[in-house]
C-alpha positions as CSV (number, residue, x, y, z in Angstrom):
1,G,-37.2,63.7,18.1
2,L,-35.8,61.0,17.3
3,L,-32.2,58.9,17.7
4,V,-30.4,57.1,16.0
5,L,-26.8,55.2,16.9
6,D,-25.3,54.4,14.2
7,E,-23.3,50.9,15.4
8,P,-23.6,47.9,14.1
9,H,-25.9,45.6,15.4
10,V,-25.1,42.9,17.6
11,G,-27.4,40.8,18.1
12,I,-29.2,38.9,21.0
13,L,-27.3,35.5,22.3
14,P,-29.2,32.2,22.1
15,L,-30.7,31.7,25.8
16,T,-29.2,28.6,27.5
17,V,-31.7,25.7,27.6
18,E,-32.0,22.6,30.3
19,T,-34.2,20.3,31.1
20,R,-34.2,18.7,34.4
21,G,-35.9,15.9,36.5
22,D,-37.2,15.3,40.8
23,G,-33.9,16.1,42.3
24,Q,-32.2,17.9,40.4
25,T,-30.6,21.5,40.3
26,I,-30.8,24.3,37.4
27,S,-27.6,25.1,36.5
28,A,-26.5,28.6,36.9
29,P,-25.9,29.7,33.2
30,T,-29.5,28.3,32.5
31,G,-32.5,30.8,31.0
32,F,-35.2,28.0,30.5
33,C,-35.8,25.3,32.3
34,V,-38.2,22.4,31.1
35,V,-39.0,20.7,34.3
36,T,-39.4,16.8,33.4
37,A,-41.6,15.6,35.8
38,G,-44.3,16.0,38.3
39,N,-44.4,15.3,41.3
40,A,-40.7,16.3,42.1
41,T,-38.6,18.9,43.5
42,V,-36.1,20.9,41.6
43,T,-33.6,23.1,43.4
44,L,-32.9,26.5,41.9
45,S,-29.4,27.5,40.7
46,S,-28.3,30.6,43.0
47,P,-29.7,34.4,41.8
48,T,-27.3,37.3,40.6
49,A,-29.0,40.6,40.3
50,G,-30.3,41.1,36.5
51,K,-30.3,37.4,36.2
52,E,-33.8,35.9,34.4
53,L,-34.8,32.1,34.9
54,S,-37.8,31.1,33.4
55,V,-39.1,27.4,34.5
56,K,-41.8,25.1,32.9
57,L,-43.4,22.3,34.3
58,S,-44.4,19.9,30.6
59,A,-44.5,16.5,30.0
60,S,-46.0,15.1,33.2
61,V,-48.7,15.4,35.2
62,G,-48.4,16.3,38.7
63,Y,-46.3,19.9,40.6
64,V,-42.7,20.6,41.1
65,T,-41.9,22.2,44.0
66,L,-38.7,24.5,43.0
67,N,-36.5,25.5,46.7
68,A,-34.1,27.9,46.3
69,A,-30.2,26.5,46.8
70,G,-28.7,27.0,50.4
71,G,-28.6,30.1,52.0
72,T,-31.4,32.2,48.9
73,T,-34.6,32.6,48.9
74,V,-37.3,32.9,46.0
75,E,-40.3,34.9,46.9
76,N,-38.7,35.6,50.4
77,G,-39.3,31.8,51.2
78,N,-37.5,29.0,51.1
79,S,-39.1,27.8,47.7
80,I,-42.6,28.0,45.1
81,L,-44.8,25.3,43.5
82,L,-45.9,25.0,40.1
83,E,-48.8,23.3,40.7
84,S,-49.7,21.7,36.9
85,T,-48.8,20.8,33.8
86,G,-47.7,23.9,31.6
87,S,-47.7,26.1,34.3
88,A,-44.6,28.5,34.7
89,V,-43.2,30.5,36.6
90,Q,-40.0,33.5,35.2
91,L,-38.1,35.0,37.9
92,I,-35.7,37.5,38.2
93,G,-32.3,37.7,40.5
94,Q,-32.1,41.2,43.3
95,D,-29.0,39.9,43.8
96,T,-27.1,37.1,45.7
97,Q,-29.4,36.6,47.9
98,S,-33.0,36.6,46.4
99,W,-35.3,35.5,43.4
100,W,-38.7,37.1,42.7
101,V,-41.3,36.1,40.9
102,V,-41.8,38.5,37.1
């Protein structure tokens, strides 16, 4: 059968968006980050369980290395690479130690 909940619509909270360049760190509350410089290194914020983070390389030609914050990993390693302009990755935190690519 169909279950209908008689509750007011809460809505969806807006996504926190920021831009980052070479040598910068993505802020903890950010859900979407645009990296504006190619051939750059950007550090991910620390993961938390269930946190989603999308990162896109835009506005430049080149690559970006996304480094895991100290004491954390991304795909069991220290970094991942976005290889070309327009490439993107969506990550989800497993806990306070691990980011995984979705």
